[in-house]
C-alpha positions as CSV (number, residue, x, y, z in Angstrom):
1,M,82.5,107.9,98.1
2,K,84.6,106.0,95.7
3,L,87.2,107.9,93.7
4,E,88.2,106.5,90.3
5,L,91.3,107.8,88.6
6,T,92.9,107.1,85.2
7,I,96.6,107.0,85.7
8,G,99.3,106.6,83.1
9,L,101.7,103.7,83.5
10,P,104.8,104.0,81.3
11,G,105.9,100.6,79.8
12,W,109.4,101.0,81.3
13,T,107.9,100.9,84.8
14,L,106.8,97.3,84.2
15,Q,109.8,96.3,82.0
16,D,112.4,97.3,84.6
17,G,111.1,94.8,87.1
18,N,109.4,97.2,89.5
19,Y,106.1,95.1,89.2
20,D,105.0,91.7,88.2
21,D,102.4,91.6,85.4
22,F,99.1,93.2,86.4
23,V,96.2,90.8,86.7
24,V,92.5,91.8,86.7
25,G,91.0,91.7,90.1
26,T,94.3,92.2,92.0
27,N,95.3,95.3,93.9
28,R,98.6,97.1,93.5
29,R,100.2,99.8,95.6
30,F,102.3,102.5,93.9
31,A,103.2,106.2,94.1
32,I,101.5,108.7,91.9
33,E,103.8,111.2,90.1
34,F,102.5,114.4,88.4
35,Y,103.9,116.3,85.4
36,S,102.8,119.6,84.1
37,E,103.8,121.0,80.7
38,K,102.9,124.5,81.9
39,E,103.9,125.6,85.4
40,L,101.3,125.4,88.1
41,N,100.0,128.7,89.5
42,V,99.2,129.8,93.1
43,Q,95.4,129.5,93.6
44,Q,92.9,130.5,96.2
45,S,90.4,127.7,95.6
46,A,89.9,124.4,97.4
47,S,91.5,121.1,96.3
48,T,90.0,119.6,93.2
49,L,90.8,117.1,90.5
50,E,88.8,117.1,87.3
51,R,89.6,114.6,84.5
52,I,90.1,116.2,81.0
53,E,91.0,113.0,79.1
54,D,93.1,109.8,79.6
55,S,95.5,110.7,82.5
56,E,95.2,114.5,82.1
57,Y,93.5,116.4,84.8
58,R,92.8,120.0,85.8
59,G,93.3,120.4,89.5
60,T,94.2,122.4,92.5
61,G,95.9,121.1,95.5
62,I,97.8,122.0,98.7
63,I,101.6,121.7,98.7
64,R,102.4,119.3,101.6
65,F,106.1,118.9,101.2
66,T,109.0,120.6,99.5
67,S,112.7,119.9,99.1
68,P,115.4,120.7,96.6
69,K,114.7,117.4,94.9
70,C,111.0,116.9,95.0
71,W,107.6,118.2,96.2
72,I,104.2,116.7,97.0
73,V,100.8,118.2,96.3
74,D,97.5,116.9,97.9
75,F,94.8,117.1,95.3
76,G,92.0,116.5,97.9
77,G,92.8,113.0,99.2
78,I,95.1,112.0,96.3
79,S,98.7,113.0,96.9
80,A,101.2,113.1,94.0
81,Y,104.9,113.9,93.8
82,R,107.1,115.6,91.3
83,V,110.9,114.9,91.1
84,D,112.0,118.5,90.6
85,E,112.7,121.6,92.6
86,P,109.5,123.5,93.1
87,P,109.4,127.2,92.0
88,Q,110.9,129.5,94.6
89,S,107.6,131.2,95.2
90,F,106.0,127.8,96.3
91,A,105.9,126.8,99.9
92,C,104.2,124.2,102.1
93,G,100.6,125.2,102.6
94,N,100.3,127.1,99.3
95,T,97.4,126.0,97.1
96,V,98.5,125.6,93.4
97,G,96.6,124.6,90.3
98,G,96.8,123.9,86.6
99,Q,96.8,121.0,84.2
100,V,98.6,117.8,85.3
101,Y,99.3,114.4,84.0
102,L,99.2,111.6,86.6
103,A,101.5,108.6,86.2
104,G,102.0,105.5,88.4
105,R,105.6,104.9,89.7
């Protein structure tokens, strides 16, 4: 099964020299960062990722890593990080969900 995602890529990510210009037909490796205007909530459902529009998704995922500086959520084969301390009620193994924006870094 092929998974196709639409991921935002801020101009400064290219302008600061992290990547050469992108060319059609080439592959690039990068991390995926997520943002959420509203806090994610603890969920009971399985991992999902449903596109709303552009780089906005409604998803649920399992927290795989937490630290005071960042945390990682597995949205069913696509892992994304957030540079921020997770809410205190979140721990590794919790399933969380809500609306997220995916960005390449």
